[in-house]
PyMOL Python script that loads the backbone (N, CA, C, O; Angstrom):
from pymol import cmd

cmd.read_pdbstr("""\
ATOM      1  N   MET A   1     -21.564  33.470   1.904  1.00  0.00           N
ATOM      2  CA  MET A   1     -21.913  31.859   1.742  1.00  0.00           C
ATOM      3  C   MET A   1     -22.548  31.599   0.509  1.00  0.00           C
ATOM      4  O   MET A   1     -23.396  32.236  -0.117  1.00  0.00           O
ATOM      5  N   LEU A   2     -21.753  30.147   0.207  1.00  0.00           N
ATOM      6  CA  LEU A   2     -22.436  29.559  -1.075  1.00  0.00           C
ATOM      7  C   LEU A   2     -23.201  28.679  -0.556  1.00  0.00           C
ATOM      8  O   LEU A   2     -22.821  28.021   0.412  1.00  0.00           O
ATOM      9  N   ILE A   3     -24.674  28.478  -1.232  1.00  0.00           N
ATOM     10  CA  ILE A   3     -25.540  27.270  -0.629  1.00  0.00           C
ATOM     11  C   ILE A   3     -25.385  26.593  -2.069  1.00  0.00           C
ATOM     12  O   ILE A   3     -25.638  27.116  -3.154  1.00  0.00           O
ATOM     13  N   LEU A   4     -24.846  25.142  -1.785  1.00  0.00           N
ATOM     14  CA  LEU A   4     -25.023  23.876  -2.528  1.00  0.00           C
ATOM     15  C   LEU A   4     -26.199  23.189  -2.604  1.00  0.00           C
ATOM     16  O   LEU A   4     -26.903  23.066  -1.602  1.00  0.00           O
ATOM     17  N   SER A   5     -26.480  22.765  -3.567  1.00  0.00           N
ATOM     18  CA  SER A   5     -27.805  22.342  -3.631  1.00  0.00           C
ATOM     19  C   SER A   5     -27.254  20.549  -3.084  1.00  0.00           C
ATOM     20  O   SER A   5     -26.135  20.308  -2.632  1.00  0.00           O
ATOM     21  N   SER A   6     -28.198  19.661  -3.254  1.00  0.00           N
ATOM     22  CA  SER A   6     -27.784  18.455  -2.541  1.00  0.00           C
ATOM     23  C   SER A   6     -26.760  17.444  -3.506  1.00  0.00           C
ATOM     24  O   SER A   6     -25.791  16.780  -3.139  1.00  0.00           O
ATOM     25  N   ALA A   7     -27.366  17.595  -4.893  1.00  0.00           N
ATOM     26  CA  ALA A   7     -26.342  17.068  -5.828  1.00  0.00           C
ATOM     27  C   ALA A   7     -25.251  17.711  -5.768  1.00  0.00           C
ATOM     28  O   ALA A   7     -24.325  16.922  -5.576  1.00  0.00           O
ATOM     29  N   GLU A   8     -24.820  19.062  -5.860  1.00  0.00           N
ATOM     30  CA  GLU A   8     -23.859  19.963  -5.787  1.00  0.00           C
ATOM     31  C   GLU A   8     -22.561  19.384  -4.585  1.00  0.00           C
ATOM     32  O   GLU A   8     -21.335  19.427  -4.686  1.00  0.00           O
ATOM     33  N   ASP A   9     -23.274  18.958  -3.687  1.00  0.00           N
ATOM     34  CA  ASP A   9     -22.871  18.943  -2.082  1.00  0.00           C
ATOM     35  C   ASP A   9     -22.151  17.308  -2.509  1.00  0.00           C
ATOM     36  O   ASP A   9     -21.043  16.940  -2.117  1.00  0.00           O
ATOM     37  N   GLU A  10     -22.935  16.622  -3.250  1.00  0.00           N
ATOM     38  CA  GLU A  10     -22.712  15.456  -3.643  1.00  0.00           C
ATOM     39  C   GLU A  10     -21.341  14.885  -4.178  1.00  0.00           C
ATOM     40  O   GLU A  10     -20.541  13.989  -3.910  1.00  0.00           O
ATOM     41  N   PHE A  11     -21.578  16.238  -5.376  1.00  0.00           N
ATOM     42  CA  PHE A  11     -20.302  16.336  -6.634  1.00  0.00           C
ATOM     43  C   PHE A  11     -18.886  16.551  -5.841  1.00  0.00           C
ATOM     44  O   PHE A  11     -17.917  15.794  -5.907  1.00  0.00           O
ATOM     45  N   VAL A  12     -18.966  17.525  -5.222  1.00  0.00           N
ATOM     46  CA  VAL A  12     -18.139  18.358  -4.393  1.00  0.00           C
ATOM     47  C   VAL A  12     -17.418  17.070  -3.741  1.00  0.00           C
ATOM     48  O   VAL A  12     -16.301  16.656  -4.049  1.00  0.00           O
ATOM     49  N   GLU A  13     -18.250  16.548  -2.818  1.00  0.00           N
ATOM     50  CA  GLU A  13     -17.661  15.557  -2.093  1.00  0.00           C
ATOM     51  C   GLU A  13     -17.120  14.243  -2.485  1.00  0.00           C
ATOM     52  O   GLU A  13     -16.270  13.666  -1.806  1.00  0.00           O
ATOM     53  N   ARG A  14     -17.583  13.793  -3.517  1.00  0.00           N
ATOM     54  CA  ARG A  14     -17.007  13.022  -4.553  1.00  0.00           C
ATOM     55  C   ARG A  14     -15.716  13.242  -5.226  1.00  0.00           C
ATOM     56  O   ARG A  14     -14.868  12.354  -5.136  1.00  0.00           O
ATOM     57  N   VAL A  15     -15.467  14.292  -5.875  1.00  0.00           N
ATOM     58  CA  VAL A  15     -14.219  15.218  -6.372  1.00  0.00           C
ATOM     59  C   VAL A  15     -13.019  15.041  -5.006  1.00  0.00           C
ATOM     60  O   VAL A  15     -11.851  14.670  -5.121  1.00  0.00           O
ATOM     61  N   GLU A  16     -13.809  15.472  -3.617  1.00  0.00           N
ATOM     62  CA  GLU A  16     -12.614  15.493  -3.195  1.00  0.00           C
ATOM     63  C   GLU A  16     -12.226  14.286  -2.334  1.00  0.00           C
ATOM     64  O   GLU A  16     -11.258  14.377  -1.580  1.00  0.00           O
ATOM     65  N   GLN A  17     -12.795  13.391  -2.400  1.00  0.00           N
ATOM     66  CA  GLN A  17     -12.665  11.973  -1.722  1.00  0.00           C
ATOM     67  C   GLN A  17     -11.684  11.224  -3.005  1.00  0.00           C
ATOM     68  O   GLN A  17     -10.741  10.442  -2.883  1.00  0.00           O
ATOM     69  N   HIS A  18     -12.266  11.758  -4.164  1.00  0.00           N
ATOM     70  CA  HIS A  18     -11.216  11.292  -5.307  1.00  0.00           C
ATOM     71  C   HIS A  18      -9.677  11.590  -4.933  1.00  0.00           C
ATOM     72  O   HIS A  18      -8.816  10.720  -4.804  1.00  0.00           O
ATOM     73  N   GLU A  19      -9.473  13.100  -4.769  1.00  0.00           N
ATOM     74  CA  GLU A  19      -8.332  13.600  -4.431  1.00  0.00           C
ATOM     75  C   GLU A  19      -7.763  13.241  -3.347  1.00  0.00           C
ATOM     76  O   GLU A  19      -6.536  13.332  -3.380  1.00  0.00           O
ATOM     77  N   ILE A  20      -8.227  12.855  -2.368  1.00  0.00           N
ATOM     78  CA  ILE A  20      -7.538  11.923  -1.149  1.00  0.00           C
ATOM     79  C   ILE A  20      -7.305  11.134  -1.479  1.00  0.00           C
ATOM     80  O   ILE A  20      -6.122  10.824  -1.335  1.00  0.00           O
ATOM     81  N   ASN A  21      -8.308  10.076  -2.254  1.00  0.00           N
ATOM     82  CA  ASN A  21      -7.226   8.577  -2.647  1.00  0.00           C
ATOM     83  C   ASN A  21      -6.460   8.822  -3.702  1.00  0.00           C
ATOM     84  O   ASN A  21      -5.612   7.952  -3.905  1.00  0.00           O
ATOM     85  N   ALA A  22      -6.478   9.987  -4.668  1.00  0.00           N
ATOM     86  CA  ALA A  22      -5.410   9.904  -5.680  1.00  0.00           C
ATOM     87  C   ALA A  22      -3.922   9.896  -4.920  1.00  0.00           C
ATOM     88  O   ALA A  22      -2.977   9.224  -5.332  1.00  0.00           O
ATOM     89  N   LYS A  23      -3.855  11.102  -3.268  1.00  0.00           N
ATOM     90  CA  LYS A  23      -2.887  11.510  -2.936  1.00  0.00           C
ATOM     91  C   LYS A  23      -2.182  10.438  -2.085  1.00  0.00           C
ATOM     92  O   LYS A  23      -0.964  10.339  -1.935  1.00  0.00           O
ATOM     93  N   ARG A  24      -3.375   9.448  -1.414  1.00  0.00           N
ATOM     94  CA  ARG A  24      -2.756   8.224  -0.843  1.00  0.00           C
ATOM     95  C   ARG A  24      -2.151   7.349  -1.987  1.00  0.00           C
ATOM     96  O   ARG A  24      -0.970   7.249  -1.652  1.00  0.00           O
ATOM     97  N   GLN A  25      -2.273   6.840  -2.851  1.00  0.00           N
ATOM     98  CA  GLN A  25      -2.365   6.038  -4.038  1.00  0.00           C
ATOM     99  C   GLN A  25      -0.848   6.595  -4.233  1.00  0.00           C
ATOM    100  O   GLN A  25       0.075   5.857  -3.890  1.00  0.00           O
ATOM    101  N   SER A  26      -0.546   7.982  -4.820  1.00  0.00           N
ATOM    102  CA  SER A  26       0.879   8.669  -4.955  1.00  0.00           C
ATOM    103  C   SER A  26       1.806   8.299  -3.685  1.00  0.00           C
ATOM    104  O   SER A  26       2.914   7.773  -3.792  1.00  0.00           O
ATOM    105  N   SER A  27       1.167   8.666  -2.427  1.00  0.00           N
ATOM    106  CA  SER A  27       2.165   8.226  -1.337  1.00  0.00           C
ATOM    107  C   SER A  27       2.537   7.059  -1.203  1.00  0.00           C
ATOM    108  O   SER A  27       3.689   6.753  -0.898  1.00  0.00           O
ATOM    109  N   ALA A  28       1.524   6.176  -1.433  1.00  0.00           N
ATOM    110  CA  ALA A  28       1.655   4.730  -1.180  1.00  0.00           C
ATOM    111  C   ALA A  28       2.630   4.181  -2.290  1.00  0.00           C
ATOM    112  O   ALA A  28       3.482   3.343  -1.993  1.00  0.00           O
ATOM    113  N   ALA A  29       2.475   4.729  -3.747  1.00  0.00           N
ATOM    114  CA  ALA A  29       3.597   4.175  -4.778  1.00  0.00           C
ATOM    115  C   ALA A  29       4.851   4.613  -4.396  1.00  0.00           C
ATOM    116  O   ALA A  29       5.858   3.999  -4.748  1.00  0.00           O
ATOM    117  N   LEU A  30       4.909   5.832  -3.559  1.00  0.00           N
ATOM    118  CA  LEU A  30       6.320   6.702  -3.615  1.00  0.00           C
ATOM    119  C   LEU A  30       7.001   5.736  -2.191  1.00  0.00           C
ATOM    120  O   LEU A  30       8.224   5.668  -2.065  1.00  0.00           O
ATOM    121  N   ALA A  31       6.281   5.197  -1.419  1.00  0.00           N
ATOM    122  CA  ALA A  31       6.494   4.167  -0.220  1.00  0.00           C
ATOM    123  C   ALA A  31       7.033   3.043  -0.869  1.00  0.00           C
ATOM    124  O   ALA A  31       8.228   2.967  -0.583  1.00  0.00           O
ATOM    125  N   LEU A  32       6.643   2.058  -1.683  1.00  0.00           N
ATOM    126  CA  LEU A  32       6.961   1.206  -2.577  1.00  0.00           C
ATOM    127  C   LEU A  32       8.510   1.350  -3.146  1.00  0.00           C
ATOM    128  O   LEU A  32       9.404   0.511  -3.263  1.00  0.00           O
ATOM    129  N   ASP A  33       8.459   2.646  -3.425  1.00  0.00           N
ATOM    130  CA  ASP A  33       9.608   2.738  -4.803  1.00  0.00           C
ATOM    131  C   ASP A  33      10.584   2.640  -3.474  1.00  0.00           C
ATOM    132  O   ASP A  33      11.331   1.724  -3.820  1.00  0.00           O
ATOM    133  N   LYS A  34      10.991   3.016  -2.242  1.00  0.00           N
ATOM    134  CA  LYS A  34      11.622   2.742  -1.214  1.00  0.00           C
ATOM    135  C   LYS A  34      12.272   1.235  -0.913  1.00  0.00           C
ATOM    136  O   LYS A  34      13.368   0.959  -0.427  1.00  0.00           O
ATOM    137  N   LEU A  35      11.286   0.428  -1.340  1.00  0.00           N
ATOM    138  CA  LEU A  35      11.306  -0.721  -0.964  1.00  0.00           C
ATOM    139  C   LEU A  35      12.579  -1.671  -2.007  1.00  0.00           C
ATOM    140  O   LEU A  35      12.635  -1.228  -3.155  1.00  0.00           O
ATOM    141  N   THR A  36      13.361  -2.636  -1.776  1.00  0.00           N
ATOM    142  CA  THR A  36      14.060  -3.334  -2.461  1.00  0.00           C
ATOM    143  C   THR A  36      12.743  -4.037  -3.722  1.00  0.00           C
ATOM    144  O   THR A  36      11.514  -4.060  -3.657  1.00  0.00           O
ATOM    145  N   GLU A  37      13.803  -4.583  -4.885  1.00  0.00           N
ATOM    146  CA  GLU A  37      12.858  -5.449  -5.554  1.00  0.00           C
ATOM    147  C   GLU A  37      12.155  -6.578  -4.862  1.00  0.00           C
ATOM    148  O   GLU A  37      11.041  -7.017  -5.150  1.00  0.00           O
ATOM    149  N   VAL A  38      13.036  -7.028  -3.815  1.00  0.00           N
ATOM    150  CA  VAL A  38      12.407  -8.272  -2.972  1.00  0.00           C
ATOM    151  C   VAL A  38      11.426  -8.029  -2.081  1.00  0.00           C
ATOM    152  O   VAL A  38      10.514  -8.834  -1.888  1.00  0.00           O
ATOM    153  N   GLN A  39      11.529  -6.948  -1.491  1.00  0.00           N
ATOM    154  CA  GLN A  39      10.460  -6.221  -0.740  1.00  0.00           C
ATOM    155  C   GLN A  39       9.659  -6.224  -0.797  1.00  0.00           C
ATOM    156  O   GLN A  39       8.887  -6.632   0.071  1.00  0.00           O
ATOM    157  N   ARG A  40       9.250  -5.575  -2.304  1.00  0.00           N
ATOM    158  CA  ARG A  40       8.444  -5.114  -3.138  1.00  0.00           C
ATOM    159  C   ARG A  40       7.477  -6.443  -3.444  1.00  0.00           C
ATOM    160  O   ARG A  40       6.278  -6.604  -3.212  1.00  0.00           O
ATOM    161  N   ARG A  41       8.500  -7.365  -4.079  1.00  0.00           N
ATOM    162  CA  ARG A  41       7.409  -8.429  -4.305  1.00  0.00           C
ATOM    163  C   ARG A  41       6.498  -8.975  -3.349  1.00  0.00           C
ATOM    164  O   ARG A  41       5.282  -9.162  -3.401  1.00  0.00           O
ATOM    165  N   ARG A  42       7.505  -9.227  -2.311  1.00  0.00           N
ATOM    166  CA  ARG A  42       6.967  -9.922  -1.036  1.00  0.00           C
ATOM    167  C   ARG A  42       5.816  -9.242  -0.294  1.00  0.00           C
ATOM    168  O   ARG A  42       4.882  -9.840   0.241  1.00  0.00           O
ATOM    169  N   TYR A  43       6.049  -7.536  -0.336  1.00  0.00           N
ATOM    170  CA  TYR A  43       4.942  -6.897   0.396  1.00  0.00           C
ATOM    171  C   TYR A  43       3.770  -6.974  -0.495  1.00  0.00           C
ATOM    172  O   TYR A  43       2.645  -7.187  -0.042  1.00  0.00           O
ATOM    173  N   VAL A  44       4.000  -6.807  -1.732  1.00  0.00           N
ATOM    174  CA  VAL A  44       2.620  -7.148  -2.480  1.00  0.00           C
ATOM    175  C   VAL A  44       1.923  -8.458  -2.532  1.00  0.00           C
ATOM    176  O   VAL A  44       0.695  -8.529  -2.488  1.00  0.00           O
ATOM    177  N   MET A  45       2.803  -9.638  -2.640  1.00  0.00           N
ATOM    178  CA  MET A  45       2.313 -10.744  -2.385  1.00  0.00           C
ATOM    179  C   MET A  45       1.805 -11.283  -1.067  1.00  0.00           C
ATOM    180  O   MET A  45       1.490 -12.470  -0.983  1.00  0.00           O
ATOM    181  N   TYR A  46       1.718 -10.522  -0.107  1.00  0.00           N
ATOM    182  CA  TYR A  46       2.102 -10.789   1.282  1.00  0.00           C
ATOM    183  C   TYR A  46      -0.055  -9.993   1.363  1.00  0.00           C
ATOM    184  O   TYR A  46      -1.183 -10.475   1.457  1.00  0.00           O
ATOM    185  N   HIS A  47       0.681  -8.390   1.229  1.00  0.00           N
ATOM    186  CA  HIS A  47      -0.781  -7.640   1.218  1.00  0.00           C
ATOM    187  C   HIS A  47      -1.981  -7.374   0.560  1.00  0.00           C
ATOM    188  O   HIS A  47      -3.147  -7.158   0.892  1.00  0.00           O
ATOM    189  N   ALA A  48      -1.040  -7.496  -0.962  1.00  0.00           N
ATOM    190  CA  ALA A  48      -2.441  -7.250  -1.724  1.00  0.00           C
ATOM    191  C   ALA A  48      -2.741  -8.625  -2.129  1.00  0.00           C
ATOM    192  O   ALA A  48      -3.965  -8.723  -2.223  1.00  0.00           O
ATOM    193  N   GLN A  49      -2.028  -9.978  -2.473  1.00  0.00           N
ATOM    194  CA  GLN A  49      -2.644 -10.849  -2.800  1.00  0.00           C
ATOM    195  C   GLN A  49      -2.963 -11.829  -2.021  1.00  0.00           C
ATOM    196  O   GLN A  49      -3.414 -12.908  -2.407  1.00  0.00           O
ATOM    197  N   GLY A  50      -2.716 -11.467  -0.722  1.00  0.00           N
ATOM    198  CA  GLY A  50      -3.480 -12.054   0.939  1.00  0.00           C
ATOM    199  C   GLY A  50      -2.310 -13.580   0.959  1.00  0.00           C
ATOM    200  O   GLY A  50      -2.529 -14.252   1.967  1.00  0.00           O
ATOM    201  N   MET A  51      -1.391 -14.067   0.220  1.00  0.00           N
ATOM    202  CA  MET A  51      -0.523 -14.873   0.296  1.00  0.00           C
ATOM    203  C   MET A  51      -0.043 -15.045   1.738  1.00  0.00           C
ATOM    204  O   MET A  51      -0.020 -14.017   2.415  1.00  0.00           O
ATOM    205  N   THR A  52       0.355 -16.227   2.328  1.00  0.00           N
ATOM    206  CA  THR A  52       0.684 -16.324   3.884  1.00  0.00           C
ATOM    207  C   THR A  52       2.615 -16.243   3.848  1.00  0.00           C
ATOM    208  O   THR A  52       3.067 -16.522   2.738  1.00  0.00           O
ATOM    209  N   GLU A  53       3.542 -15.943   4.793  1.00  0.00           N
ATOM    210  CA  GLU A  53       4.514 -15.969   4.790  1.00  0.00           C
ATOM    211  C   GLU A  53       5.162 -17.415   4.257  1.00  0.00           C
ATOM    212  O   GLU A  53       6.190 -17.573   3.598  1.00  0.00           O
ATOM    213  N   CYS A  54       4.251 -18.387   4.742  1.00  0.00           N
ATOM    214  CA  CYS A  54       5.213 -19.946   4.067  1.00  0.00           C
ATOM    215  C   CYS A  54       4.863 -20.104   2.628  1.00  0.00           C
ATOM    216  O   CYS A  54       5.430 -20.827   1.809  1.00  0.00           O
ATOM    217  N   GLU A  55       3.881 -19.347   2.455  1.00  0.00           N
ATOM    218  CA  GLU A  55       3.400 -19.701   0.911  1.00  0.00           C
ATOM    219  C   GLU A  55       4.096 -18.901  -0.047  1.00  0.00           C
ATOM    220  O   GLU A  55       4.127 -19.250  -1.227  1.00  0.00           O
ATOM    221  N   ILE A  56       4.768 -17.653   0.433  1.00  0.00           N
ATOM    222  CA  ILE A  56       5.440 -16.706  -0.226  1.00  0.00           C
ATOM    223  C   ILE A  56       7.169 -17.562  -0.401  1.00  0.00           C
ATOM    224  O   ILE A  56       7.982 -17.653  -1.320  1.00  0.00           O
ATOM    225  N   ALA A  57       7.105 -18.050   1.001  1.00  0.00           N
ATOM    226  CA  ALA A  57       8.599 -18.386   1.156  1.00  0.00           C
ATOM    227  C   ALA A  57       8.648 -20.137   0.181  1.00  0.00           C
ATOM    228  O   ALA A  57       9.665 -20.800  -0.023  1.00  0.00           O
ATOM    229  N   ASP A  58       7.816 -20.339  -0.071  1.00  0.00           N
ATOM    230  CA  ASP A  58       7.476 -21.731  -1.100  1.00  0.00           C
ATOM    231  C   ASP A  58       7.671 -21.727  -2.200  1.00  0.00           C
ATOM    232  O   ASP A  58       8.399 -22.403  -2.927  1.00  0.00           O
ATOM    233  N   GLU A  59       6.645 -20.515  -2.445  1.00  0.00           N
ATOM    234  CA  GLU A  59       7.138 -20.076  -4.030  1.00  0.00           C
ATOM    235  C   GLU A  59       7.987 -19.465  -4.550  1.00  0.00           C
ATOM    236  O   GLU A  59       8.096 -19.381  -5.774  1.00  0.00           O
ATOM    237  N   GLU A  60       9.067 -18.697  -3.380  1.00  0.00           N
ATOM    238  CA  GLU A  60      10.502 -18.243  -3.698  1.00  0.00           C
ATOM    239  C   GLU A  60      11.652 -19.283  -3.077  1.00  0.00           C
ATOM    240  O   GLU A  60      12.817 -18.927  -2.900  1.00  0.00           O
ATOM    241  N   GLY A  61      11.183 -20.541  -2.789  1.00  0.00           N
ATOM    242  CA  GLY A  61      12.171 -21.374  -2.428  1.00  0.00           C
ATOM    243  C   GLY A  61      12.864 -20.906  -1.274  1.00  0.00           C
ATOM    244  O   GLY A  61      13.991 -21.329  -1.012  1.00  0.00           O
ATOM    245  N   SER A  62      12.243 -20.015  -0.521  1.00  0.00           N
ATOM    246  CA  SER A  62      13.027 -19.485   0.686  1.00  0.00           C
ATOM    247  C   SER A  62      12.608 -19.848   1.754  1.00  0.00           C
ATOM    248  O   SER A  62      11.980 -20.878   1.511  1.00  0.00           O
ATOM    249  N   THR A  63      12.545 -19.561   3.214  1.00  0.00           N
ATOM    250  CA  THR A  63      12.413 -20.165   4.170  1.00  0.00           C
ATOM    251  C   THR A  63      10.903 -18.780   4.980  1.00  0.00           C
ATOM    252  O   THR A  63      10.802 -17.640   4.526  1.00  0.00           O
ATOM    253  N   GLN A  64      10.175 -19.203   5.900  1.00  0.00           N
ATOM    254  CA  GLN A  64       9.429 -18.581   6.293  1.00  0.00           C
ATOM    255  C   GLN A  64       9.733 -17.375   7.143  1.00  0.00           C
ATOM    256  O   GLN A  64       9.102 -16.320   7.203  1.00  0.00           O
ATOM    257  N   GLN A  65      11.091 -17.826   7.947  1.00  0.00           N
ATOM    258  CA  GLN A  65      11.870 -17.101   8.678  1.00  0.00           C
ATOM    259  C   GLN A  65      12.309 -15.770   7.962  1.00  0.00           C
ATOM    260  O   GLN A  65      12.147 -14.696   8.542  1.00  0.00           O
ATOM    261  N   ALA A  66      12.958 -15.844   6.488  1.00  0.00           N
ATOM    262  CA  ALA A  66      13.678 -15.071   5.567  1.00  0.00           C
ATOM    263  C   ALA A  66      12.431 -13.802   5.268  1.00  0.00           C
ATOM    264  O   ALA A  66      12.478 -12.582   5.426  1.00  0.00           O
ATOM    265  N   ILE A  67      11.169 -14.860   4.696  1.00  0.00           N
ATOM    266  CA  ILE A  67      10.111 -13.261   4.309  1.00  0.00           C
ATOM    267  C   ILE A  67       9.475 -12.690   5.576  1.00  0.00           C
ATOM    268  O   ILE A  67       8.849 -11.637   5.463  1.00  0.00           O
ATOM    269  N   SER A  68       9.568 -13.247   6.707  1.00  0.00           N
ATOM    270  CA  SER A  68       8.980 -12.630   7.999  1.00  0.00           C
ATOM    271  C   SER A  68      10.054 -11.618   8.219  1.00  0.00           C
ATOM    272  O   SER A  68       9.696 -10.608   8.825  1.00  0.00           O
ATOM    273  N   LYS A  69      11.076 -11.679   7.911  1.00  0.00           N
ATOM    274  CA  LYS A  69      12.288 -10.367   8.392  1.00  0.00           C
ATOM    275  C   LYS A  69      11.932  -9.443   7.009  1.00  0.00           C
ATOM    276  O   LYS A  69      11.680  -8.244   7.133  1.00  0.00           O
ATOM    277  N   SER A  70      11.933 -10.176   5.548  1.00  0.00           N
ATOM    278  CA  SER A  70      12.100  -9.111   4.651  1.00  0.00           C
ATOM    279  C   SER A  70      10.962  -7.967   4.745  1.00  0.00           C
ATOM    280  O   SER A  70      11.008  -6.769   4.465  1.00  0.00           O
ATOM    281  N   LEU A  71       9.898  -8.805   5.258  1.00  0.00           N
ATOM    282  CA  LEU A  71       8.470  -8.124   5.199  1.00  0.00           C
ATOM    283  C   LEU A  71       8.403  -7.154   6.776  1.00  0.00           C
ATOM    284  O   LEU A  71       7.744  -6.130   6.958  1.00  0.00           O
ATOM    285  N   ALA A  72       9.137  -7.730   7.587  1.00  0.00           N
ATOM    286  CA  ALA A  72       9.323  -6.493   8.495  1.00  0.00           C
ATOM    287  C   ALA A  72      10.021  -5.598   8.439  1.00  0.00           C
ATOM    288  O   ALA A  72       9.977  -4.740   9.321  1.00  0.00           O
ATOM    289  N   TRP A  73      10.924  -5.505   7.343  1.00  0.00           N
ATOM    290  CA  TRP A  73      11.892  -4.412   7.066  1.00  0.00           C
ATOM    291  C   TRP A  73      11.326  -3.478   5.982  1.00  0.00           C
ATOM    292  O   TRP A  73      11.755  -2.342   5.780  1.00  0.00           O
ATOM    293  N   ALA A  74      10.256  -4.103   5.257  1.00  0.00           N
ATOM    294  CA  ALA A  74       9.404  -3.119   4.122  1.00  0.00           C
ATOM    295  C   ALA A  74       8.955  -2.537   5.140  1.00  0.00           C
ATOM    296  O   ALA A  74       9.192  -1.343   5.320  1.00  0.00           O
ATOM    297  N   GLU A  75       8.088  -3.396   6.163  1.00  0.00           N
ATOM    298  CA  GLU A  75       7.060  -2.386   7.034  1.00  0.00           C
ATOM    299  C   GLU A  75       7.704  -0.951   7.921  1.00  0.00           C
ATOM    300  O   GLU A  75       7.048   0.044   8.227  1.00  0.00           O
ATOM    301  N   LYS A  76       9.062  -1.183   8.187  1.00  0.00           N
ATOM    302  CA  LYS A  76       9.408  -0.191   8.693  1.00  0.00           C
ATOM    303  C   LYS A  76      10.200   0.770   8.127  1.00  0.00           C
ATOM    304  O   LYS A  76      10.693   1.679   8.795  1.00  0.00           O
ATOM    305  N   LYS A  77      10.426   0.589   6.468  1.00  0.00           N
ATOM    306  CA  LYS A  77      10.304   1.473   5.786  1.00  0.00           C
ATOM    307  C   LYS A  77       9.576   2.197   5.514  1.00  0.00           C
ATOM    308  O   LYS A  77       9.931   3.367   5.655  1.00  0.00           O
ATOM    309  N   ILE A  78       8.436   1.989   5.079  1.00  0.00           N
ATOM    310  CA  ILE A  78       7.125   2.413   4.775  1.00  0.00           C
ATOM    311  C   ILE A  78       6.763   3.186   5.960  1.00  0.00           C
ATOM    312  O   ILE A  78       6.122   4.226   5.813  1.00  0.00           O
ATOM    313  N   LYS A  79       7.112   2.781   7.119  1.00  0.00           N
ATOM    314  CA  LYS A  79       6.412   3.769   8.357  1.00  0.00           C
ATOM    315  C   LYS A  79       7.062   4.726   8.703  1.00  0.00           C
ATOM    316  O   LYS A  79       6.751   5.704   9.381  1.00  0.00           O
ATOM    317  N   ASN A  80       8.270   4.346   8.077  1.00  0.00           N
ATOM    318  CA  ASN A  80       9.399   5.824   8.249  1.00  0.00           C
ATOM    319  C   ASN A  80       9.232   6.873   7.199  1.00  0.00           C
ATOM    320  O   ASN A  80       9.449   8.077   7.335  1.00  0.00           O
ATOM    321  N   PHE A  81       8.794   6.210   6.073  1.00  0.00           N
ATOM    322  CA  PHE A  81       8.225   7.229   5.008  1.00  0.00           C
ATOM    323  C   PHE A  81       7.246   7.854   5.288  1.00  0.00           C
ATOM    324  O   PHE A  81       7.390   9.024   4.935  1.00  0.00           O
ATOM    325  N   GLY A  82       6.409   7.688   5.700  1.00  0.00           N
ATOM    326  CA  GLY A  82       5.249   8.779   6.247  1.00  0.00           C
ATOM    327  C   GLY A  82       5.336   9.272   7.189  1.00  0.00           C
ATOM    328  O   GLY A  82       4.466  10.063   7.554  1.00  0.00           O
TER     329      GLY A  82
END
""", "prot")
cmd.dss("prot")
cmd.show_as("cartoon", "prot")
cmd.util.cbc("prot")
cmd.orient("prot")
């Protein structure tokens, strides 16, 4: 059995966490690639930029209902990807 020092344990834990995060980011990028350009743009505006459906609709000259449907389809594609 290998015994690691506290500093070594922390380093190994950080490396493992980095690998987990890299896999998540890669998976998220692949999932976003499954979206149409419009869905991806709206998904990023909503989730990453924190815009509301109404704000996105105003910016795109669309309706809140159209944005809502687009986001719902995007969520479904992402959910089915994973």
